[in-house]
All heavy atoms as a GROMACS GRO file, in nm:
protein
  612
    1MET      N    1   4.180  -2.751  21.333
    1MET     CA    2   4.313  -2.709  21.345
    1MET      C    3   4.317  -2.556  21.351
    1MET      O    4   4.266  -2.493  21.266
    1MET     CB    5   4.400  -2.760  21.229
    1MET     CG    6   4.544  -2.726  21.236
    1MET     SD    7   4.618  -2.824  21.109
    1MET     CE    8   4.780  -2.753  21.112
    2ALA      N    9   4.383  -2.498  21.444
    2ALA     CA   10   4.392  -2.358  21.464
    2ALA      C   11   4.487  -2.295  21.364
    2ALA      O   12   4.594  -2.350  21.337
    2ALA     CB   13   4.434  -2.316  21.607
    3THR      N   14   4.445  -2.179  21.313
    3THR     CA   15   4.539  -2.106  21.224
    3THR      C   16   4.631  -2.020  21.294
    3THR      O   17   4.594  -1.948  21.392
    3THR     CB   18   4.457  -2.017  21.125
    3THR    OG1   19   4.358  -2.096  21.057
    3THR    CG2   20   4.539  -1.946  21.021
    4LYS      N   21   4.758  -2.028  21.263
    4LYS     CA   22   4.864  -1.952  21.329
    4LYS      C   23   4.860  -1.807  21.274
    4LYS      O   24   4.858  -1.787  21.157
    4LYS     CB   25   4.998  -2.013  21.307
    4LYS     CG   26   5.108  -1.962  21.399
    4LYS     CD   27   5.230  -2.043  21.375
    4LYS     CE   28   5.333  -1.996  21.472
    4LYS     NZ   29   5.459  -2.072  21.462
    5ARG      N   30   4.850  -1.709  21.361
    5ARG     CA   31   4.841  -1.566  21.320
    5ARG      C   32   4.983  -1.510  21.304
    5ARG      O   33   5.069  -1.542  21.387
    5ARG     CB   34   4.763  -1.479  21.422
    5ARG     CG   35   4.616  -1.517  21.419
    5ARG     CD   36   4.548  -1.407  21.502
    5ARG     NE   37   4.408  -1.416  21.481
    5ARG     CZ   38   4.341  -1.327  21.403
    5ARG    NH1   39   4.402  -1.228  21.354
    5ARG    NH2   40   4.209  -1.341  21.386
    6ARG      N   41   5.000  -1.434  21.205
    6ARG     CA   42   5.132  -1.367  21.183
    6ARG      C   43   5.128  -1.230  21.251
    6ARG      O   44   5.024  -1.163  21.250
    6ARG     CB   45   5.157  -1.350  21.037
    6ARG     CG   46   5.178  -1.474  20.957
    6ARG     CD   47   5.210  -1.447  20.818
    6ARG     NE   48   5.224  -1.568  20.741
    6ARG     CZ   49   5.258  -1.573  20.613
    6ARG    NH1   50   5.285  -1.464  20.555
    6ARG    NH2   51   5.268  -1.686  20.555
    7LYS      N   52   5.238  -1.196  21.304
    7LYS     CA   53   5.249  -1.069  21.366
    7LYS      C   54   5.295  -0.964  21.265
    7LYS      O   55   5.394  -0.995  21.188
    7LYS     CB   56   5.352  -1.071  21.486
    7LYS     CG   57   5.364  -0.942  21.559
    7LYS     CD   58   5.458  -0.953  21.672
    7LYS     CE   59   5.472  -0.822  21.750
    7LYS     NZ   60   5.562  -0.831  21.860
    8THR      N   61   5.225  -0.854  21.252
    8THR     CA   62   5.266  -0.750  21.155
    8THR      C   63   5.381  -0.670  21.216
    8THR      O   64   5.371  -0.620  21.325
    8THR     CB   65   5.148  -0.656  21.126
    8THR    OG1   66   5.039  -0.737  21.078
    8THR    CG2   67   5.185  -0.556  21.021
    9VAL      N   68   5.487  -0.657  21.140
    9VAL     CA   69   5.607  -0.584  21.186
    9VAL      C   70   5.611  -0.458  21.104
    9VAL      O   71   5.618  -0.459  20.981
    9VAL     CB   72   5.735  -0.667  21.172
    9VAL    CG1   73   5.855  -0.582  21.212
    9VAL    CG2   74   5.726  -0.792  21.244
   10LEU      N   75   5.608  -0.348  21.170
   10LEU     CA   76   5.613  -0.213  21.102
   10LEU      C   77   5.758  -0.168  21.099
   10LEU      O   78   5.833  -0.197  21.191
   10LEU     CB   79   5.528  -0.111  21.179
   10LEU     CG   80   5.378  -0.147  21.182
   10LEU    CD1   81   5.304  -0.041  21.270
   10LEU    CD2   82   5.314  -0.147  21.049
   11PRO      N   83   5.797  -0.097  20.994
   11PRO     CA   84   5.932  -0.047  20.992
   11PRO      C   85   5.952   0.055  21.102
   11PRO      O   86   5.857   0.113  21.156
   11PRO     CB   87   5.934   0.026  20.851
   11PRO     CG   88   5.797   0.053  20.815
   11PRO     CD   89   5.708  -0.057  20.882
   12ASN      N   90   6.074   0.067  21.138
   12ASN     CA   91   6.113   0.164  21.241
   12ASN      C   92   6.076   0.309  21.194
   12ASN      O   93   6.108   0.347  21.081
   12ASN     CB   94   6.258   0.166  21.270
   12ASN     CG   95   6.300   0.035  21.340
   12ASN    OD1   96   6.217  -0.025  21.408
   12ASN    ND2   97   6.424  -0.006  21.325
   13VAL      N   98   6.003   0.380  21.273
   13VAL     CA   99   5.958   0.513  21.243
   13VAL      C  100   6.024   0.612  21.338
   13VAL      O  101   6.016   0.590  21.465
   13VAL     CB  102   5.802   0.524  21.248
   13VAL    CG1  103   5.764   0.667  21.220
   13VAL    CG2  104   5.738   0.429  21.152
   14ASP      N  105   6.089   0.704  21.291
   14ASP     CA  106   6.156   0.809  21.375
   14ASP      C  107   6.050   0.905  21.417
   14ASP      O  108   6.012   0.996  21.342
   14ASP     CB  109   6.269   0.879  21.301
   14ASP     CG  110   6.342   0.981  21.384
   14ASP    OD1  111   6.308   0.997  21.501
   14ASP    OD2  112   6.439   1.043  21.331
   15THR      N  113   6.008   0.897  21.540
   15THR     CA  114   5.896   0.988  21.590
   15THR      C  115   5.947   1.125  21.622
   15THR      O  116   5.870   1.214  21.645
   15THR     CB  117   5.834   0.928  21.712
   15THR    OG1  118   5.931   0.906  21.814
   15THR    CG2  119   5.758   0.797  21.682
   16ASN      N  120   6.080   1.144  21.618
   16ASN     CA  121   6.139   1.273  21.639
   16ASN      C  122   6.150   1.358  21.512
   16ASN      O  123   6.195   1.466  21.517
   16ASN     CB  124   6.271   1.262  21.709
   16ASN     CG  125   6.256   1.205  21.850
   16ASN    OD1  126   6.166   1.238  21.925
   16ASN    ND2  127   6.344   1.112  21.885
   17ARG      N  128   6.120   1.296  21.400
   17ARG     CA  129   6.137   1.353  21.273
   17ARG      C  130   6.048   1.471  21.256
   17ARG      O  131   5.925   1.458  21.284
   17ARG     CB  132   6.116   1.255  21.159
   17ARG     CG  133   6.142   1.311  21.027
   17ARG     CD  134   6.130   1.196  20.917
   17ARG     NE  135   6.111   1.259  20.792
   17ARG     CZ  136   5.988   1.273  20.728
   17ARG    NH1  137   5.887   1.228  20.785
   17ARG    NH2  138   5.978   1.334  20.615
   18ILE      N  139   6.089   1.582  21.211
   18ILE     CA  140   6.012   1.698  21.191
   18ILE      C  141   5.952   1.696  21.052
   18ILE      O  142   6.034   1.692  20.953
   18ILE     CB  143   6.092   1.834  21.215
   18ILE    CG1  144   6.140   1.839  21.354
   18ILE    CG2  145   6.003   1.953  21.179
   18ILE    CD1  146   6.243   1.951  21.382
   19PRO      N  147   5.821   1.700  21.033
   19PRO     CA  148   5.766   1.697  20.900
   19PRO      C  149   5.804   1.813  20.820
   19PRO      O  150   5.817   1.929  20.868
   19PRO     CB  151   5.616   1.695  20.917
   19PRO     CG  152   5.591   1.671  21.065
   19PRO     CD  153   5.721   1.705  21.139
   20VAL      N  154   5.831   1.796  20.695
   20VAL     CA  155   5.876   1.900  20.604
   20VAL      C  156   5.751   1.954  20.534
   20VAL      O  157   5.672   1.880  20.478
   20VAL     CB  158   5.975   1.851  20.499
   20VAL    CG1  159   6.013   1.961  20.402
   20VAL    CG2  160   6.099   1.795  20.570
   21GLN      N  161   5.732   2.087  20.539
   21GLN     CA  162   5.620   2.154  20.468
   21GLN      C  163   5.652   2.150  20.321
   21GLN      O  164   5.759   2.201  20.277
   21GLN     CB  165   5.602   2.292  20.519
   21GLN     CG  166   5.490   2.373  20.454
   21GLN     CD  167   5.352   2.330  20.502
   21GLN    OE1  168   5.342   2.256  20.601
   21GLN    NE2  169   5.254   2.371  20.431
   22PRO      N  170   5.566   2.089  20.236
   22PRO     CA  171   5.592   2.088  20.093
   22PRO      C  172   5.594   2.231  20.036
   22PRO      O  173   5.519   2.319  20.080
   22PRO     CB  174   5.480   2.009  20.032
   22PRO     CG  175   5.381   1.994  20.138
   22PRO     CD  176   5.440   2.028  20.266
   23GLU      N  177   5.680   2.250  19.939
   23GLU     CA  178   5.683   2.380  19.870
   23GLU      C  179   5.577   2.379  19.759
   23GLU      O  180   5.581   2.301  19.669
   23GLU     CB  181   5.822   2.404  19.807
   23GLU     CG  182   5.832   2.535  19.738
   23GLU     CD  183   5.964   2.556  19.666
   23GLU    OE1  184   6.062   2.496  19.709
   23GLU    OE2  185   5.976   2.636  19.569
   24VAL      N  186   5.482   2.474  19.770
   24VAL     CA  187   5.371   2.480  19.668
   24VAL      C  188   5.407   2.591  19.574
   24VAL      O  189   5.426   2.705  19.615
   24VAL     CB  190   5.238   2.508  19.744
   24VAL    CG1  191   5.126   2.520  19.638
   24VAL    CG2  192   5.209   2.398  19.843
   25GLN      N  193   5.407   2.556  19.444
   25GLN     CA  194   5.446   2.651  19.347
   25GLN      C  195   5.325   2.710  19.275
   25GLN      O  196   5.320   2.828  19.236
   25GLN     CB  197   5.542   2.595  19.240
   25GLN     CG  198   5.672   2.558  19.306
   25GLN     CD  199   5.772   2.503  19.204
   25GLN    OE1  200   5.737   2.492  19.084
   25GLN    NE2  201   5.885   2.460  19.245
   26TYR      N  202   5.224   2.627  19.254
   26TYR     CA  203   5.105   2.672  19.177
   26TYR      C  204   4.977   2.637  19.251
   26TYR      O  205   4.965   2.524  19.297
   26TYR     CB  206   5.100   2.602  19.037
   26TYR     CG  207   5.233   2.621  18.966
   26TYR    CD1  208   5.326   2.520  18.953
   26TYR    CD2  209   5.262   2.744  18.906
   26TYR    CE1  210   5.443   2.538  18.885
   26TYR    CE2  211   5.382   2.768  18.838
   26TYR     CZ  212   5.474   2.660  18.829
   26TYR     OH  213   5.595   2.680  18.762
   27THR      N  214   4.881   2.729  19.259
   27THR     CA  215   4.759   2.702  19.324
   27THR      C  216   4.638   2.737  19.236
   27THR      O  217   4.524   2.731  19.276
   27THR     CB  218   4.744   2.781  19.460
   27THR    OG1  219   4.756   2.924  19.427
   27THR    CG2  220   4.853   2.741  19.555
   28GLN      N  221   4.671   2.774  19.112
   28GLN     CA  222   4.563   2.816  19.023
   28GLN      C  223   4.526   2.699  18.926
   28GLN      O  224   4.601   2.601  18.922
   28GLN     CB  225   4.603   2.940  18.940
   28GLN     CG  226   4.625   3.065  19.026
   28GLN     CD  227   4.683   3.178  18.945
   28GLN    OE1  228   4.793   3.164  18.893
   28GLN    NE2  229   4.609   3.285  18.940
   29LEU      N  230   4.431   2.717  18.843
   29LEU     CA  231   4.388   2.624  18.739
   29LEU      C  232   4.480   2.650  18.623
   29LEU      O  233   4.520   2.763  18.595
   29LEU     CB  234   4.243   2.644  18.700
   29LEU     CG  235   4.139   2.638  18.807
   29LEU    CD1  236   4.005   2.679  18.756
   29LEU    CD2  237   4.138   2.500  18.870
   30PHE      N  238   4.513   2.543  18.546
   30PHE     CA  239   4.590   2.559  18.424
   30PHE      C  240   4.504   2.540  18.303
   30PHE      O  241   4.464   2.427  18.273
   30PHE     CB  242   4.707   2.458  18.427
   30PHE     CG  243   4.809   2.476  18.318
   30PHE    CD1  244   4.895   2.592  18.330
   30PHE    CD2  245   4.824   2.396  18.213
   30PHE    CE1  246   4.995   2.615  18.236
   30PHE    CE2  247   4.924   2.418  18.116
   30PHE     CZ  248   5.002   2.531  18.129
   31ILE      N  249   4.466   2.651  18.239
   31ILE     CA  250   4.372   2.649  18.129
   31ILE      C  251   4.436   2.735  18.017
   31ILE      O  252   4.479   2.845  18.039
   31ILE     CB  253   4.238   2.705  18.168
   31ILE    CG1  254   4.173   2.625  18.281
   31ILE    CG2  255   4.141   2.712  18.046
   31ILE    CD1  256   4.041   2.685  18.337
   32ASN      N  257   4.435   2.672  17.898
   32ASN     CA  258   4.483   2.741  17.778
   32ASN      C  259   4.629   2.793  17.792
   32ASN      O  260   4.666   2.900  17.760
   32ASN     CB  261   4.390   2.861  17.745
   32ASN     CG  262   4.405   2.904  17.598
   32ASN    OD1  263   4.448   2.828  17.513
   32ASN    ND2  264   4.371   3.027  17.574
   33ASN      N  265   4.707   2.702  17.855
   33ASN     CA  266   4.854   2.727  17.872
   33ASN      C  267   4.880   2.844  17.964
   33ASN      O  268   4.987   2.902  17.960
   33ASN     CB  269   4.923   2.748  17.742
   33ASN     CG  270   5.068   2.699  17.743
   33ASN    OD1  271   5.100   2.608  17.818
   33ASN    ND2  272   5.151   2.766  17.667
   34LYS      N  273   4.786   2.872  18.056
   34LYS     CA  274   4.808   2.983  18.154
   34LYS      C  275   4.748   2.939  18.285
   34LYS      O  276   4.656   2.860  18.296
   34LYS     CB  277   4.725   3.106  18.111
   34LYS     CG  278   4.768   3.170  17.983
   34LYS     CD  279   4.673   3.286  17.952
   34LYS     CE  280   4.692   3.322  17.805
   34LYS     NZ  281   4.579   3.404  17.754
   35PHE      N  282   4.811   2.987  18.397
   35PHE     CA  283   4.757   2.969  18.534
   35PHE      C  284   4.660   3.075  18.555
   35PHE      O  285   4.690   3.198  18.542
   35PHE     CB  286   4.871   2.967  18.634
   35PHE     CG  287   4.955   2.843  18.629
   35PHE    CD1  288   5.075   2.846  18.564
   35PHE    CD2  289   4.910   2.730  18.690
   35PHE    CE1  290   5.153   2.724  18.562
   35PHE    CE2  291   4.982   2.614  18.684
   35PHE     CZ  292   5.103   2.613  18.620
   36VAL      N  293   4.539   3.040  18.594
   36VAL     CA  294   4.428   3.135  18.615
   36VAL      C  295   4.345   3.105  18.741
   36VAL      O  296   4.348   2.989  18.785
   36VAL     CB  297   4.327   3.138  18.495
   36VAL    CG1  298   4.394   3.182  18.368
   36VAL    CG2  299   4.267   3.001  18.476
   37ASP      N  300   4.288   3.206  18.801
   37ASP     CA  301   4.205   3.182  18.916
   37ASP      C  302   4.074   3.114  18.864
   37ASP      O  303   4.032   3.132  18.747
   37ASP     CB  304   4.165   3.315  18.988
   37ASP     CG  305   4.289   3.378  19.053
   37ASP    OD1  306   4.373   3.296  19.103
   37ASP    OD2  307   4.300   3.500  19.060
   38ALA      N  308   3.999   3.048  18.959
   38ALA     CA  309   3.871   2.994  18.926
   38ALA      C  310   3.773   3.109  18.885
   38ALA      O  311   3.780   3.223  18.944
   38ALA     CB  312   3.816   2.918  19.040
   39SER      N  313   3.684   3.082  18.795
   39SER     CA  314   3.587   3.188  18.753
   39SER      C  315   3.510   3.240  18.872
   39SER      O  316   3.476   3.362  18.876
   39SER     CB  317   3.490   3.131  18.650
   39SER     OG  318   3.561   3.086  18.538
   40ASN      N  319   3.479   3.152  18.964
   40ASN     CA  320   3.394   3.197  19.078
   40ASN      C  321   3.480   3.254  19.192
   40ASN      O  322   3.429   3.296  19.294
   40ASN     CB  323   3.312   3.081  19.130
   40ASN     CG  324   3.391   2.960  19.168
   40ASN    OD1  325   3.511   2.967  19.193
   40ASN    ND2  326   3.325   2.848  19.181
   41GLY      N  327   3.613   3.249  19.176
   41GLY     CA  328   3.702   3.299  19.280
   41GLY      C  329   3.715   3.215  19.403
   41GLY      O  330   3.788   3.250  19.496
   42GLU      N  331   3.656   3.096  19.400
   42GLU     CA  332   3.657   3.009  19.518
   42GLU      C  333   3.785   2.929  19.520
   42GLU      O  334   3.844   2.898  19.424
   42GLU     CB  335   3.531   2.917  19.520
   42GLU     CG  336   3.407   2.991  19.541
   42GLU     CD  337   3.283   2.897  19.553
   42GLU    OE1  338   3.311   2.780  19.573
   42GLU    OE2  339   3.173   2.947  19.538
   43THR      N  340   3.823   2.888  19.645
   43THR     CA  341   3.936   2.806  19.666
   43THR      C  342   3.897   2.694  19.768
   43THR      O  343   3.792   2.702  19.836
   43THR     CB  344   4.056   2.878  19.724
   43THR    OG1  345   4.019   2.937  19.850
   43THR    CG2  346   4.104   2.987  19.626
   44PHE      N  347   3.983   2.595  19.784
   44PHE     CA  348   3.965   2.494  19.881
   44PHE      C  349   4.099   2.460  19.950
   44PHE      O  350   4.201   2.482  19.884
   44PHE     CB  351   3.890   2.364  19.836
   44PHE     CG  352   3.973   2.286  19.734
   44PHE    CD1  353   4.056   2.186  19.774
   44PHE    CD2  354   3.963   2.317  19.598
   44PHE    CE1  355   4.132   2.113  19.687
   44PHE    CE2  356   4.036   2.243  19.506
   44PHE     CZ  357   4.118   2.144  19.548
   45GLU      N  358   4.092   2.416  20.071
   45GLU     CA  359   4.215   2.384  20.142
   45GLU      C  360   4.270   2.251  20.102
   45GLU      O  361   4.194   2.155  20.085
   45GLU     CB  362   4.195   2.384  20.297
   45GLU     CG  363   4.153   2.517  20.354
   45GLU     CD  364   4.125   2.512  20.502
   45GLU    OE1  365   4.095   2.405  20.553
   45GLU    OE2  366   4.133   2.615  20.565
   46THR      N  367   4.399   2.243  20.089
   46THR     CA  368   4.472   2.116  20.069
   46THR      C  369   4.532   2.080  20.202
   46THR      O  370   4.611   2.159  20.253
   46THR     CB  371   4.576   2.128  19.955
   46THR    OG1  372   4.509   2.162  19.837
   46THR    CG2  373   4.645   1.998  19.937
   47ILE      N  374   4.500   1.962  20.249
   47ILE     CA  375   4.546   1.918  20.383
   47ILE      C  376   4.656   1.816  20.374
   47ILE      O  377   4.651   1.723  20.294
   47ILE     CB  378   4.427   1.857  20.463
   47ILE    CG1  379   4.305   1.951  20.464
   47ILE    CG2  380   4.469   1.820  20.603
   47ILE    CD1  381   4.327   2.082  20.534
   48ASP      N  382   4.760   1.837  20.453
   48ASP     CA  383   4.864   1.737  20.465
   48ASP      C  384   4.817   1.623  20.554
   48ASP      O  385   4.783   1.642  20.667
   48ASP     CB  386   4.992   1.802  20.530
   48ASP     CG  387   5.106   1.706  20.545
   48ASP    OD1  388   5.088   1.584  20.544
   48ASP    OD2  389   5.222   1.759  20.559
   49PRO      N  390   4.803   1.497  20.499
   49PRO     CA  391   4.748   1.389  20.575
   49PRO      C  392   4.838   1.348  20.693
   49PRO      O  393   4.783   1.292  20.788
   49PRO     CB  394   4.731   1.275  20.471
   49PRO     CG  395   4.828   1.310  20.360
   49PRO     CD  396   4.841   1.461  20.363
   50ALA      N  397   4.964   1.374  20.687
   50ALA     CA  398   5.057   1.338  20.795
   50ALA      C  399   5.036   1.429  20.921
   50ALA      O  400   5.050   1.384  21.032
   50ALA     CB  401   5.201   1.340  20.750
   51THR      N  402   5.012   1.556  20.891
   51THR     CA  403   5.004   1.651  21.006
   51THR      C  404   4.863   1.706  21.024
   51THR      O  405   4.835   1.769  21.125
   51THR     CB  406   5.098   1.771  20.980
   51THR    OG1  407   5.056   1.841  20.862
   51THR    CG2  408   5.239   1.719  20.962
   52GLU      N  409   4.773   1.689  20.925
   52GLU     CA  410   4.640   1.741  20.922
   52GLU      C  411   4.640   1.893  20.933
   52GLU      O  412   4.544   1.958  20.974
   52GLU     CB  413   4.554   1.678  21.038
   52GLU     CG  414   4.537   1.532  21.023
   52GLU     CD  415   4.445   1.472  21.130
   52GLU    OE1  416   4.408   1.540  21.225
   52GLU    OE2  417   4.413   1.356  21.116
   53LYS      N  418   4.746   1.950  20.874
   53LYS     CA  419   4.751   2.100  20.869
   53LYS      C  420   4.728   2.141  20.726
   53LYS      O  421   4.754   2.066  20.632
   53LYS     CB  422   4.890   2.146  20.917
   53LYS     CG  423   4.914   2.128  21.064
   53LYS     CD  424   5.043   2.185  21.113
   53LYS     CE  425   5.055   2.156  21.264
   53LYS     NZ  426   5.182   2.217  21.313
   54VAL      N  427   4.685   2.264  20.709
   54VAL     CA  428   4.660   2.319  20.574
   54VAL      C  429   4.794   2.343  20.502
   54VAL      O  430   4.881   2.409  20.567
   54VAL     CB  431   4.578   2.450  20.583
   54VAL    CG1  432   4.564   2.509  20.442
   54VAL    CG2  433   4.440   2.421  20.646
   55ILE      N  434   4.807   2.287  20.387
   55ILE     CA  435   4.927   2.312  20.307
   55ILE      C  436   4.917   2.447  20.233
   55ILE      O  437   5.001   2.529  20.229
   55ILE     CB  438   4.956   2.199  20.207
   55ILE    CG1  439   4.981   2.071  20.285
   55ILE    CG2  440   5.076   2.230  20.115
   55ILE    CD1  441   4.986   1.950  20.193
   56CYS      N  442   4.799   2.455  20.166
   56CYS     CA  443   4.769   2.580  20.083
   56CYS      C  444   4.626   2.581  20.045
   56CYS      O  445   4.550   2.488  20.074
   56CYS     CB  446   4.857   2.579  19.953
   56CYS     SG  447   4.822   2.446  19.846
   57GLU      N  448   4.580   2.685  19.982
   57GLU     CA  449   4.446   2.701  19.922
   57GLU      C  450   4.461   2.693  19.771
   57GLU      O  451   4.550   2.752  19.714
   57GLU     CB  452   4.392   2.831  19.962
   57GLU     CG  453   4.371   2.856  20.107
   57GLU     CD  454   4.228   2.854  20.150
   57GLU    OE1  455   4.142   2.876  20.063
   57GLU    OE2  456   4.205   2.833  20.269
   58VAL      N  457   4.379   2.604  19.711
   58VAL     CA  458   4.390   2.581  19.560
   58VAL      C  459   4.257   2.624  19.502
   58VAL      O  460   4.149   2.612  19.557
   58VAL     CB  461   4.407   2.428  19.541
   58VAL    CG1  462   4.417   2.394  19.397
   58VAL    CG2  463   4.540   2.381  19.610
   59ALA      N  464   4.272   2.682  19.381
   59ALA     CA  465   4.155   2.723  19.306
   59ALA      C  466   4.052   2.615  19.289
   59ALA      O  467   4.087   2.499  19.258
   59ALA     CB  468   4.194   2.780  19.167
   60SER      N  469   3.924   2.640  19.310
   60SER     CA  470   3.816   2.542  19.301
   60SER      C  471   3.735   2.570  19.178
   60SER      O  472   3.645   2.651  19.177
   60SER     CB  473   3.728   2.547  19.426
   60SER     OG  474   3.627   2.461  19.417
   61GLY      N  475   3.774   2.503  19.064
   61GLY     CA  476   3.702   2.522  18.944
   61GLY      C  477   3.564   2.475  18.942
   61GLY      O  478   3.525   2.382  19.020
   62ASP      N  479   3.479   2.532  18.856
   62ASP     CA  480   3.341   2.484  18.844
   62ASP      C  481   3.311   2.457  18.698
   62ASP      O  482   3.406   2.446  18.614
   62ASP     CB  483   3.244   2.588  18.900
   62ASP     CG  484   3.250   2.725  18.833
   62ASP    OD1  485   3.318   2.737  18.731
   62ASP    OD2  486   3.186   2.820  18.879
   63ALA      N  487   3.182   2.436  18.664
   63ALA     CA  488   3.146   2.399  18.525
   63ALA      C  489   3.194   2.501  18.419
   63ALA      O  490   3.240   2.463  18.311
   63ALA     CB  491   2.996   2.386  18.518
   64GLU      N  492   3.199   2.628  18.457
   64GLU     CA  493   3.242   2.729  18.366
   64GLU      C  494   3.394   2.715  18.333
   64GLU      O  495   3.434   2.729  18.218
   64GLU     CB  496   3.218   2.870  18.425
   64GLU     CG  497   3.254   2.984  18.332
   64GLU     CD  498   3.231   3.120  18.395
   64GLU    OE1  499   3.155   3.135  18.493
   64GLU    OE2  500   3.285   3.221  18.341
   65ASP      N  501   3.468   2.678  18.437
   65ASP     CA  502   3.613   2.657  18.416
   65ASP      C  503   3.636   2.531  18.332
   65ASP      O  504   3.718   2.525  18.247
   65ASP     CB  505   3.686   2.642  18.548
   65ASP     CG  506   3.675   2.771  18.634
   65ASP    OD1  507   3.720   2.874  18.582
   65ASP    OD2  508   3.629   2.762  18.747
   66VAL      N  509   3.557   2.430  18.354
   66VAL     CA  510   3.564   2.306  18.274
   66VAL      C  511   3.532   2.338  18.128
   66VAL      O  512   3.606   2.292  18.037
   66VAL     CB  513   3.467   2.193  18.328
   66VAL    CG1  514   3.464   2.078  18.231
   66VAL    CG2  515   3.509   2.149  18.463
   67ASP      N  516   3.429   2.415  18.104
   67ASP     CA  517   3.396   2.451  17.962
   67ASP      C  518   3.507   2.527  17.898
   67ASP      O  519   3.544   2.503  17.782
   67ASP     CB  520   3.268   2.540  17.962
   67ASP     CG  521   3.141   2.458  18.001
   67ASP    OD1  522   3.145   2.333  17.995
   67ASP    OD2  523   3.040   2.522  18.035
   68LYS      N  524   3.577   2.621  17.972
   68LYS     CA  525   3.688   2.696  17.922
   68LYS      C  526   3.809   2.602  17.885
   68LYS      O  527   3.870   2.614  17.779
   68LYS     CB  528   3.737   2.799  18.016
   68LYS     CG  529   3.646   2.918  18.033
   68LYS     CD  530   3.694   3.014  18.137
   68LYS     CE  531   3.602   3.130  18.160
   68LYS     NZ  532   3.655   3.225  18.266
   69ALA      N  533   3.830   2.507  17.976
   69ALA     CA  534   3.943   2.412  17.954
   69ALA      C  535   3.913   2.317  17.832
   69ALA      O  536   4.002   2.291  17.753
   69ALA     CB  537   3.964   2.331  18.080
   70VAL      N  538   3.791   2.274  17.823
   70VAL     CA  539   3.755   2.189  17.711
   70VAL      C  540   3.765   2.263  17.576
   70VAL      O  541   3.818   2.218  17.479
   70VAL     CB  542   3.613   2.127  17.724
   70VAL    CG1  543   3.565   2.057  17.598
   70VAL    CG2  544   3.612   2.030  17.849
   71ALA      N  545   3.716   2.387  17.574
   71ALA     CA  546   3.725   2.467  17.455
   71ALA      C  547   3.872   2.490  17.416
   71ALA      O  548   3.906   2.486  17.298
   71ALA     CB  549   3.654   2.603  17.476
   72ALA      N  550   3.953   2.518  17.516
   72ALA     CA  551   4.098   2.540  17.489
   72ALA      C  552   4.163   2.415  17.438
   72ALA      O  553   4.244   2.419  17.339
   72ALA     CB  554   4.166   2.590  17.612
   73ALA      N  555   4.125   2.298  17.492
   73ALA     CA  556   4.182   2.171  17.445
   73ALA      C  557   4.139   2.139  17.301
   73ALA      O  558   4.216   2.095  17.219
   73ALA     CB  559   4.141   2.057  17.536
   74LYS      N  560   4.013   2.170  17.271
   74LYS     CA  561   3.964   2.148  17.134
   74LYS      C  562   4.040   2.234  17.035
   74LYS      O  563   4.075   2.191  16.927
   74LYS     CB  564   3.815   2.177  17.128
   74LYS     CG  565   3.730   2.063  17.186
   74LYS     CD  566   3.582   2.093  17.173
   74LYS     CE  567   3.498   1.981  17.223
   74LYS     NZ  568   3.356   2.011  17.211
   75ARG      N  569   4.060   2.359  17.076
   75ARG     CA  570   4.142   2.450  16.981
   75ARG      C  571   4.278   2.396  16.968
   75ARG      O  572   4.335   2.398  16.854
   75ARG     CB  573   4.139   2.590  17.036
   75ARG     CG  574   4.014   2.668  17.018
   75ARG     CD  575   4.028   2.820  17.055
   75ARG     NE  576   4.080   2.841  17.187
   75ARG     CZ  577   4.010   2.850  17.296
   75ARG    NH1  578   3.878   2.831  17.295
   75ARG    NH2  579   4.070   2.874  17.413
   76ALA      N  580   4.343   2.348  17.080
   76ALA     CA  581   4.476   2.305  17.068
   76ALA      C  582   4.491   2.175  16.978
   76ALA      O  583   4.586   2.161  16.911
   76ALA     CB  584   4.529   2.270  17.211
   77PHE      N  585   4.394   2.091  16.988
   77PHE     CA  586   4.398   1.966  16.916
   77PHE      C  587   4.311   1.973  16.790
   77PHE      O  588   4.299   1.876  16.715
   77PHE     CB  589   4.358   1.846  17.002
   77PHE     CG  590   4.454   1.821  17.109
   77PHE    CD1  591   4.430   1.861  17.241
   77PHE    CD2  592   4.576   1.753  17.080
   77PHE    CE1  593   4.524   1.833  17.336
   77PHE    CE2  594   4.665   1.729  17.181
   77PHE     CZ  595   4.641   1.767  17.310
   78LYS      N  596   4.255   2.090  16.763
   78LYS     CA  597   4.164   2.115  16.649
   78LYS      C  598   4.068   2.006  16.622
   78LYS      O  599   4.050   1.942  16.515
   78LYS     CB  600   4.250   2.131  16.518
   78LYS     CG  601   4.342   2.248  16.528
   78LYS     CD  602   4.412   2.273  16.396
   78LYS     CE  603   4.520   2.377  16.395
   78LYS     NZ  604   4.534   2.482  16.467
   79ILE      N  605   3.989   1.975  16.737
   79ILE     CA  606   3.887   1.873  16.730
   79ILE      C  607   3.757   1.936  16.678
   79ILE      O  608   3.715   2.042  16.713
   79ILE     CB  609   3.864   1.818  16.876
   79ILE    CG1  610   3.987   1.746  16.916
   79ILE    CG2  611   3.746   1.725  16.877
   79ILE    CD1  612   3.980   1.690  17.060
   0.00000   0.00000   0.00000
């Protein structure tokens, strides 16, 4: 007996809609209750998957930044 296939129905998509660029407020790391640049100064691009355009550049933390964040969290929670 053959299985009946269902047709996938997609919602109506307005192809004339202009994508809205998201408003980016923060691009730094949040460590010790402050926004800071990555220790190495490096950043990476954040891409909008709908348009494949760059939204912004975000700080790219490394092990040194992780150590700073962990130390700040330990102080905050007195671990």
